[in-house]
C-alpha positions as CSV (number, residue, x, y, z in Angstrom):
1,M,8.4,-12.3,7.7
2,T,5.1,-12.1,9.6
3,V,6.8,-10.3,12.5
4,F,8.5,-7.8,10.2
5,V,5.3,-7.0,8.1
6,G,3.1,-7.0,11.2
7,G,5.6,-4.6,12.9
8,L,5.5,-2.3,9.9
9,G,1.7,-2.5,10.0
10,L,1.7,-1.3,13.6
11,S,4.1,1.5,12.7
12,L,1.8,2.7,9.9
13,V,-1.2,2.6,12.2
14,A,0.8,4.7,14.8
15,I,1.8,7.2,12.0
16,A,-1.9,7.5,11.1
17,V,-2.9,8.2,14.7
18,A,-0.2,10.8,14.9
19,G,-1.4,12.3,11.6
20,I,-4.8,12.9,13.1
21,K,-3.6,14.0,16.6
22,Y,-1.0,16.5,15.3
23,Q,-2.8,17.4,12.0
24,L,0.1,16.3,9.8
25,F,0.1,16.2,6.0
26,A,-1.4,19.7,5.6
27,A,-0.5,21.3,2.3
28,P,0.4,25.0,2.0
29,A,-2.0,27.3,0.3
30,E,0.2,27.7,-2.7
31,E,-0.3,24.1,-3.8
32,P,-2.9,24.0,-6.6
33,I,-5.3,21.2,-5.6
34,S,-4.7,20.3,-2.0
35,G,-3.9,23.9,-1.1
36,E,-7.6,24.6,-1.4
37,F,-7.9,22.8,2.0
38,A,-5.1,24.8,3.6
39,N,-7.5,26.5,6.0
40,H,-8.9,23.1,7.0
41,P,-5.8,21.0,7.9
42,M,-7.9,18.1,9.2
43,V,-9.2,17.3,5.7
44,E,-5.9,16.3,4.3
45,A,-4.7,14.9,7.7
46,T,-7.8,12.7,7.8
47,F,-7.5,11.5,4.2
48,M,-3.8,10.7,4.5
49,S,-4.1,9.2,7.9
50,L,-6.9,6.9,6.8
51,L,-4.9,5.9,3.7
52,I,-1.9,5.1,5.8
53,A,-4.0,3.2,8.3
54,I,-5.6,1.1,5.6
55,V,-2.1,0.0,4.4
56,G,-1.1,-0.7,8.0
57,L,-4.3,-2.8,8.6
58,G,-3.5,-4.7,5.4
59,A,0.0,-5.4,6.7
60,L,-1.5,-6.8,10.0
61,A,-4.0,-8.8,8.0
62,F,-1.2,-10.2,5.9
63,A,0.7,-11.4,9.0
64,V,-2.4,-13.2,10.1
65,L,-2.9,-14.5,6.6
66,V,0.6,-16.0,6.4
67,N,0.1,-17.7,9.8
68,R,-3.3,-19.1,8.7
69,V,-1.9,-20.5,5.5
70,R,1.0,-22.0,7.3
71,S,-1.3,-23.7,9.9
72,T,-4.3,-24.7,7.9
73,G,-3.1,-24.5,4.2
74,T,-6.0,-22.2,3.2
75,P,-6.2,-18.4,3.3
76,G,-9.8,-18.2,4.4
77,A,-11.3,-14.7,4.7
78,W,-7.9,-13.3,5.5
79,G,-6.8,-13.5,1.9
80,R,-9.8,-11.4,0.8
81,V,-9.4,-8.9,3.6
82,T,-5.7,-8.4,2.8
83,G,-6.4,-8.2,-0.9
84,W,-9.1,-5.6,-0.5
85,L,-7.2,-3.5,2.0
86,W,-4.0,-3.4,-0.1
87,G,-6.0,-3.1,-3.4
88,V,-8.0,-0.1,-2.3
89,S,-5.1,1.6,-0.6
90,G,-2.9,0.9,-3.6
91,A,-5.4,2.4,-6.0
92,L,-5.8,5.5,-3.8
93,F,-2.1,5.9,-3.4
94,L,-1.7,5.7,-7.2
95,L,-4.2,8.4,-7.8
96,F,-2.9,10.6,-4.9
97,G,0.6,10.2,-6.2
98,A,-0.3,11.3,-9.7
99,M,-2.1,14.3,-8.2
100,N,0.9,15.0,-6.0
101,F,3.2,15.4,-9.0
102,F,0.9,18.1,-10.3
103,T,0.5,19.9,-7.0
104,H,4.2,19.9,-6.2
105,I,5.1,21.3,-9.6
106,G,2.4,23.9,-9.1
107,L,3.9,24.7,-5.6
108,I,7.3,25.3,-7.2
109,V,5.9,27.5,-9.9
110,N,3.6,29.4,-7.6
111,T,6.5,30.2,-5.2
112,M,9.2,31.1,-7.8
């Protein structure tokens, strides 16, 4: 389990780095909210890449947490670190996902 989750964490961190390097995740100008940043692709690339990186770091922290609990029986600071990373990124993904429904519907309407 720790190898799988840790590997996924490394993959997410790599996706985040690629998002910054290649300016991924940019929205077209026709999208209502995120389209406001269409002329500045690094804004959305940075936001999404940081969000993905936080999830990836949480996965890496989780792998360390499981090994710590297995060896010492206590989570130590790794439990709090994992909880905060996944809690913050989960809340941000929830809000971004809700906004995304609106923006994607707006994109469809604006391009019909």
